[in-house]
N, C-alpha and C positions, 0 to 999 in steps of 0.2 A: 544448579546445573543438574544434579542428580534427580531432583524432583521433576525437572522438565523432561528428562530422559524417561523416567517412570511414567509420567503423564503421556508421552508419545507412545510408549508401549501399550498402555491401557487404551489409548485412542485407536491405535491400529488393531488391537484385539477386538474392540467394539465394532470397528468398521468391518473386519473380517466376519464376525458373527452375523451382523445385519446383512452383509453381502451374501452369505450362504443362505440365509432365509429367503432373500429375494430370488436367488438362483433356483431354489426348489420351487418357489411360487411360479416363476416364469417358465420353468421346465414343463410344468403342467399346462401352461397356456400354449406354448410353442411345440408341444408334442415331443419333448426331449431334444429339441434342436439346440445343441451345445453352444453354437456361435451366438444365436439370437438370445438365448437364455443368459449367457455370460455378458453380452453387450448391455442388455437392459438391466441386469442386476448391478453392473458397475455404475451405469447412469443414475439409477434410482438410489443407490447407496450414497453416491457423492451428493446427489441432490438433497437427500434427507439430512445428511450431516451439515451440508452447507447452509440449508435453511435453518437448522437448529442453531448454528453459530451466529448467523445473521440476527436471529431473534434475540439471543442472549446479549449480543453486542448492542443492539438498539435499546433493549430494556435497561441495560446498565447505564447507557448514556442518558436515557430518559429520567432515571432516578437521581442523576447527578445534579447538585445545586448549581455548580459552576463548571463549565467545560474549559474555560480559559482562565489564565492568571495562576496564582499559587493555590494548589489544591491541598486541602487538609481533611483530616478525619475520614468520614465515610466516603467522601469523593475520591480519596486515594484508593480505597478498596474497590470502589465501583470502576474506577479507571483501570485498575489491575484486571478486573473481570473482563471488561471490554477488550483490553489488549490481548488477554489470553484467548478470548473467543476469535478475534481476528487472526492472531498468530496460529491458532489451531487450524483454522480454515485454510490459511496460506500453506501450512505444513502439509495438510491433506491433499489439496488440489495440486500442489507443486509436484507431488509424486506422479501425477498424470500429465504434467506440463500444461495444465489448463490455464494457469495464471500467466504463462508465457505466451499462449496463443491469444487469449482474450483478457489481457491485463486491465484494460480500462473498464470492461464489464465487471470483472471481479472486484475492483476497488470501488466502483460505484455502488455495489451491493452494501458496502460498509460505510457509505456516506460521503465518499470523495466527490468533489464537484469538478468534472472534466468537461472541456469543450469538445469540439469535433476534431477528428483526425489527430488525436493525441497519441504519440508514440512513446511508450514508457516501458523500461526494462528493469529498473532496480526494485528492491523491496522498499515499501513505504511503511512508516509508523504513524499512528494517530491520523489515519486516512480521512477521518471526518473533519479534520481541520486543514485539509490541503485542497487548494483550488488551482487548476491548471487550465489556461486558455486554449483557444483553437490553434491547431497546426504547430504545437510545441513538441519538441523532442527531448527526452531525458535519457542520457547515456547509461550504459551498463556500469555497475559498481558504485553508483551514487548512493549517498546516505542522506535521506530526507526524513526528518522527524520533527514533529511539532512539540516535543517535550524535551526538557533537560532537568537534571537533578544537580543542585548546587547547594552546598552547606546544609544538606539534609532536607532541602525543600524541593518539591516537585512543581515545576513551572511549565505551563502549556500556553502556546500562542499560535494563532493561525498563520499558515504559510500561503502566500499568493504568488503565482507565476503567471505572467500575462500571455498574450497571443504571440505566435511566431517567434518563440524563444528556442534557443538550443543550449542545453546544459551538458557540458562535456563529461565524459566518463570519469568516475572517481571523485566527483565534486561532492562536498559536504554542505548541506543547507540546514541551518539551525533554526530554532523557533522564532517566529515573528518576522521572518524575512519577506520582503516584497520585491518581486522582480517585475518591472513594468514591461510593456510590449516591445518587441523587436530588440531582444538582448541576447548576446552570445556570451556564455561563460566558459572559459577554457578548461580543459581537463585538469583534474586534481586540484581544483581551487577550493577555498574554504570561505563560505559566506557567514560571518558571525551573526549572532542573534540581533534582531530588530534592524538590520541593514536594509536600506532601500536602494535598489539599483535603477538608475535612470534609464528611460526608454532610449531606443536607437543608439545603443552603446555596446562595446566589447569590454569584458572584464576578465582579469586573470590574477592569480596569485593567492597567497595564504598569509593574511586575509586578502580578499579580492581588492584590486584597484582598477579604476577605469583606465583603459588603454587608449581607446579612440572612439570616434563616432562610427555608427553603422546604420545605413539606411535601407537595409534589406537586400543589398546586392550580394551576389555570390562571392564569398570571401576568397576563393581560390583562383578567381579569374585574373588575368594579367592586367 
């Protein structure tokens, strides 16, 4: 925890330093127009660091022998580097609410596979192992991560969420989960590792249980 706080301080210090350099540069271009100089310095600073973290993340993933299953040795270290790069980017852009405005764009930069019109609000971990289909909505406060640590072993497995799904706020989705098309998961549910949720269904509970059929109709209509 202390190390992460120190890292955040160093990151913000680096961002500030680079931002000041950009500000002086753009001040010369825009004839000391403070607004334009500040705007472009912020955009270029964020772009620079975001690109840096994306490159580190992709490079670490490229060097990993295995991305799924039980990770050992060098793969654990590389996974840690990739996670730190993604977390650092999230921490940085979250200060400017960018990931809240364009979350799908942000996560795609780090390898997530999203369909069209995906509405997603929570923080994702191991985004390169997460797939979400068209017209799916993920509520606030959900915890979605494709890794787990048990008995000293780090395990990773892809999470797949289909089309036209609604995941209620506060739901926890663990590694290896597959949610097929047209599924509603009630708020504050827990989906254990490797569970497969059948299509056209409503689930709820901890752990989740199938409640009833759902064929895409509006659930609140009489």
